[in-house]
C-alpha positions as CSV (number, residue, x, y, z in Angstrom):
1,M,12.9,31.3,4.7
2,I,13.6,27.8,6.1
3,R,10.7,25.7,8.0
4,F,9.5,22.3,8.5
5,A,8.1,20.6,5.3
6,Q,4.5,20.1,4.7
7,K,2.7,17.4,2.8
8,K,2.0,20.0,-0.1
9,D,5.8,20.4,-0.5
10,L,6.6,16.7,-1.2
11,K,6.4,17.0,-4.8
12,E,8.8,19.6,-5.2
13,I,11.3,17.9,-3.1
14,A,10.7,14.8,-5.2
15,E,11.5,16.8,-8.4
16,I,14.8,18.4,-6.8
17,H,16.0,15.1,-5.5
18,L,15.2,13.1,-8.7
19,H,17.2,15.7,-10.9
20,N,20.2,15.9,-8.6
21,R,20.4,12.2,-8.1
22,K,20.7,11.4,-11.9
23,V,23.0,14.3,-12.4
24,A,25.3,13.7,-9.3
25,Y,25.4,9.9,-9.7
26,Q,25.9,9.6,-13.6
27,G,28.7,7.1,-14.0
28,I,29.0,6.5,-10.5
29,M,25.7,4.4,-9.9
30,N,24.2,1.3,-11.9
31,E,22.6,3.0,-15.2
32,C,19.6,0.8,-14.9
33,Y,18.9,1.9,-11.3
34,L,19.4,5.6,-12.4
35,N,17.0,5.3,-15.5
36,G,14.6,3.5,-13.5
37,L,14.0,6.4,-11.1
38,T,10.7,8.4,-11.8
39,Q,9.4,11.1,-10.4
40,E,6.4,9.0,-9.2
41,S,8.7,6.6,-7.6
42,V,10.5,9.0,-5.6
43,Y,7.6,11.2,-4.6
44,E,6.3,7.9,-3.0
45,Q,9.4,7.4,-1.2
46,W,9.2,11.1,0.2
47,I,5.7,10.2,1.3
48,I,6.9,7.2,3.4
49,Y,9.7,9.6,4.8
50,Y,7.6,12.1,5.6
51,R,5.2,10.0,7.8
52,K,7.9,8.4,9.6
53,A,8.0,9.9,13.1
54,D,12.1,9.6,13.9
55,R,12.9,12.4,11.1
56,K,12.0,15.7,9.9
57,I,12.7,17.7,6.7
58,L,13.6,21.2,6.8
59,V,12.7,23.2,3.2
60,Y,14.2,26.5,2.0
61,D,11.2,28.2,0.9
62,L,12.1,31.1,-1.7
63,D,8.7,33.2,-2.3
64,G,6.8,30.0,-2.1
65,K,9.1,27.6,-3.8
66,V,11.1,24.9,-2.5
67,V,14.6,25.6,-3.8
68,G,16.4,23.1,-1.2
69,F,15.7,20.5,1.5
70,A,17.3,18.6,4.3
71,G,16.2,15.2,5.7
72,V,17.3,14.9,9.4
73,K,17.3,11.4,11.2
74,F,17.4,11.7,15.0
75,F,16.9,8.0,16.2
76,E,20.1,6.2,14.4
77,G,20.8,3.4,17.3
78,K,23.7,5.6,18.1
79,M,24.0,7.8,21.6
80,N,24.1,11.4,20.8
81,C,24.6,11.1,17.1
82,G,21.8,11.9,14.4
83,L,21.8,11.6,10.4
84,L,22.0,14.3,7.8
85,D,19.9,11.7,5.7
86,Y,19.3,14.0,2.8
87,F,21.0,17.5,1.7
88,H,20.0,19.2,-1.7
89,T,19.6,22.6,-3.3
90,K,17.9,23.2,-6.5
91,E,20.1,23.5,-9.6
92,G,20.3,27.2,-10.6
93,Y,19.8,28.4,-6.9
94,R,23.4,26.8,-5.8
95,N,26.4,29.5,-4.5
96,R,23.5,31.7,-2.8
97,G,23.9,30.5,0.8
98,I,21.1,28.1,0.7
99,G,23.1,25.0,1.6
100,S,24.7,26.7,4.3
101,A,21.4,27.9,6.0
102,L,19.9,24.4,5.6
103,W,23.2,22.8,7.4
104,T,23.0,25.3,10.2
105,A,19.4,24.4,10.4
106,A,20.1,20.9,10.4
107,C,22.6,20.9,13.3
108,S,20.1,23.4,15.1
109,L,17.5,20.7,14.9
110,L,19.8,18.1,16.3
111,L,21.3,20.5,19.1
112,S,18.0,21.1,20.4
113,E,17.5,17.4,20.8
114,G,20.5,17.3,23.0
115,I,22.3,15.6,19.9
116,Q,25.9,16.8,19.5
117,N,27.2,14.6,16.5
118,M,26.0,14.2,13.1
119,E,26.8,11.3,10.4
120,I,26.4,11.9,6.7
121,F,26.7,9.1,3.9
122,C,28.2,10.0,0.7
123,V,28.3,7.7,-2.2
124,E,32.0,6.9,-3.6
125,G,33.1,9.1,-6.8
126,N,30.9,11.9,-5.8
127,D,33.8,14.0,-5.1
128,S,31.9,17.5,-4.8
129,A,29.9,16.4,-1.8
130,K,32.8,14.8,-0.2
131,K,34.6,17.9,-0.3
132,Y,31.6,19.9,0.6
133,Y,31.1,17.9,3.7
134,K,34.9,17.7,5.0
135,K,34.8,21.7,4.4
136,R,32.2,21.7,7.0
137,G,34.4,19.6,9.5
138,A,33.2,16.0,8.5
139,T,35.9,13.2,9.1
140,F,35.6,9.6,7.4
141,N,34.4,7.2,9.9
142,G,33.6,3.9,8.0
143,F,31.4,2.7,5.1
144,K,28.2,0.7,4.3
145,I,27.9,-1.5,1.2
146,R,24.5,-0.8,-0.9
147,T,22.9,-2.6,-3.4
148,Y,20.9,-0.9,-6.4
149,T,19.5,-2.8,-9.1
150,S,21.8,-6.0,-8.2
151,T,25.0,-3.8,-8.4
152,E,26.8,-2.9,-5.3
153,T,27.9,0.6,-4.3
154,I,30.2,2.0,-1.3
155,S,28.5,4.8,0.6
156,N,31.4,6.3,2.8
157,R,30.2,7.3,6.6
158,Y,31.5,10.9,7.5
159,I,31.0,12.3,11.3
160,V,31.0,15.8,12.4
161,N,31.7,15.8,15.8
162,N,30.3,18.5,18.4
163,I,27.9,20.2,15.9
164,D,27.6,23.2,18.6
165,K,31.2,24.6,17.6
166,V,29.9,24.7,13.8
167,C,26.3,26.1,14.8
168,P,25.7,29.6,15.9
169,E,24.4,30.0,19.6
170,K,21.7,32.4,18.4
171,E,20.5,29.5,15.9
172,R,20.3,26.7,18.2
173,Q,16.8,26.8,19.3
174,K,15.3,28.2,16.3
175,Y,13.7,24.7,14.9
176,S,13.2,23.3,18.3
177,L,10.4,20.9,18.7
178,N,9.8,21.5,22.7
179,N,6.3,22.9,22.1
180,N,5.4,19.3,21.1
181,Y,6.8,17.7,24.2
182,D,5.6,20.0,26.6
183,L,2.1,18.9,24.9
184,L,2.8,15.2,25.7
185,L,3.8,15.9,29.3
186,K,0.4,17.7,29.6
187,C,-1.5,14.7,28.3
188,I,0.0,12.2,30.4
189,E,-0.9,14.0,33.6
190,K,-4.3,12.4,32.8
191,D,-5.9,9.4,32.1
192,F,-4.6,8.4,28.7
193,V,-4.2,5.2,26.5
194,L,-0.6,4.2,24.7
195,F,-0.9,3.3,21.2
196,G,2.1,0.8,20.3
197,A,3.7,-2.1,22.0
198,G,7.0,-2.2,20.1
199,G,10.3,-0.6,20.6
200,Y,9.1,3.1,21.1
201,A,6.6,1.8,23.7
202,E,9.4,0.1,25.3
203,E,11.2,3.3,25.4
204,F,8.2,5.0,27.0
205,F,8.1,2.6,29.7
206,G,12.0,3.3,30.2
207,Q,11.5,6.9,30.7
208,F,8.0,7.2,32.4
209,G,7.3,3.7,33.6
210,G,7.5,4.6,37.1
211,V,5.6,7.8,36.9
212,Y,3.0,7.8,34.4
213,K,0.8,4.6,33.7
214,P,-1.7,4.0,30.8
215,K,-4.8,2.5,31.4
216,M,-4.5,0.3,28.3
217,I,-2.4,-0.3,25.1
218,F,-3.7,0.0,21.7
219,E,-1.8,-2.4,19.3
220,N,-3.1,-3.1,15.6
221,N,-1.2,-6.6,15.7
222,E,-3.8,-9.1,16.9
223,R,-1.4,-11.6,17.9
224,L,-0.6,-9.2,20.9
225,H,-4.0,-8.8,22.1
226,H,-4.8,-9.6,25.7
227,L,-1.3,-10.0,26.7
228,R,0.1,-7.7,29.3
229,I,3.0,-5.2,29.8
230,N,3.7,-4.5,33.3
231,G,0.0,-5.4,34.1
232,I,-1.3,-3.3,31.4
233,E,-3.5,-5.1,28.8
234,I,-2.9,-5.0,25.1
235,V,-6.1,-4.7,23.4
236,A,-7.5,-3.5,19.8
237,P,-8.0,0.2,19.1
238,R,-11.5,1.4,20.1
239,L,-13.1,4.8,21.2
240,T,-12.4,6.0,24.6
241,D,-12.8,9.2,26.5
242,Y,-9.0,9.0,27.1
243,N,-6.4,10.9,25.5
244,V,-4.1,9.0,23.2
245,V,-0.1,8.8,23.1
246,V,1.3,7.4,19.9
247,A,4.6,5.4,20.5
248,S,5.4,4.2,17.2
249,P,7.5,5.2,14.2
250,Y,4.4,5.2,11.8
251,T,2.6,8.2,13.4
252,A,0.9,9.6,10.5
253,D,-0.9,6.5,9.4
254,I,-2.0,5.9,13.1
255,E,-3.1,9.5,13.5
256,E,-5.3,9.2,10.6
257,Q,-6.9,5.9,12.1
258,L,-7.3,7.6,15.5
259,Q,-9.0,10.6,14.0
260,E,-11.3,8.4,11.9
261,M,-12.3,6.7,15.1
262,G,-13.3,9.9,16.8
263,Y,-10.3,10.8,18.7
264,Q,-9.2,14.7,19.1
265,Q,-6.5,14.8,21.7
266,I,-3.5,12.8,20.0
267,E,0.1,13.5,21.3
268,F,3.3,11.6,20.2
269,F,6.2,9.8,22.1
270,C,9.6,10.7,20.6
271,P,12.1,8.0,22.0
272,W,15.0,10.1,21.1
273,H,14.2,12.6,23.6
274,Q,14.9,13.0,27.0
275,Y,11.6,14.2,28.7
276,L,12.1,14.0,32.4
277,P,15.4,14.9,34.3
278,L,17.7,12.2,34.8
């Protein structure tokens, strides 16, 4: 069964990721870097990843055990292109269709957002991964130079165009987030506060500025307090009777902050999604 990851899954995800990384990159990446990777450091990396708004983790759950996962990023700065950020199957569970199922699920999730193309980065020398991606229709599209423990490594960029062609139609809405988006639209039909004054807020006003207007804008950065956006004051977070819409990539941290203040009705704006008809 494929489902969205929960926080309790992250230790198993980190364990798979750590093992696969050390095996796949042996002789390819800096040995000091690989030896320095620990279960704790990789787990912390996944805690951070899990708490970001612009990505989702899909896990393959086999009888309560995580045996594979895919990390999908929506908002990569390119129109109509998502990123398959992580893609791993646990050793001992390969060649059982788990990777294929996760690949289809990742494509389904992107397609449900109207995203038609998917990028993948593959470390130069990881020939088995490159062969797999090319078999799935990925083509070379450039590269990035990344530094690991003072040593440069080439990550090749591959792209799969028109992922609808490789994702069966019956699978395309299986992992849709549309219920979350409907809740946000219902929330802003009432009086609400926007939390965030950065890039996500800018996207919010780009979509809703002429239709829905918050009563105020919450922001943790004190330097922005008492400034205004389109006449709406930026203030420190406080308890009000209004619903709150979070327009920030740091959703988990802000949600905890608001819940501690006593808020119950909290929704999240996702800038990659087109909420209203163009």
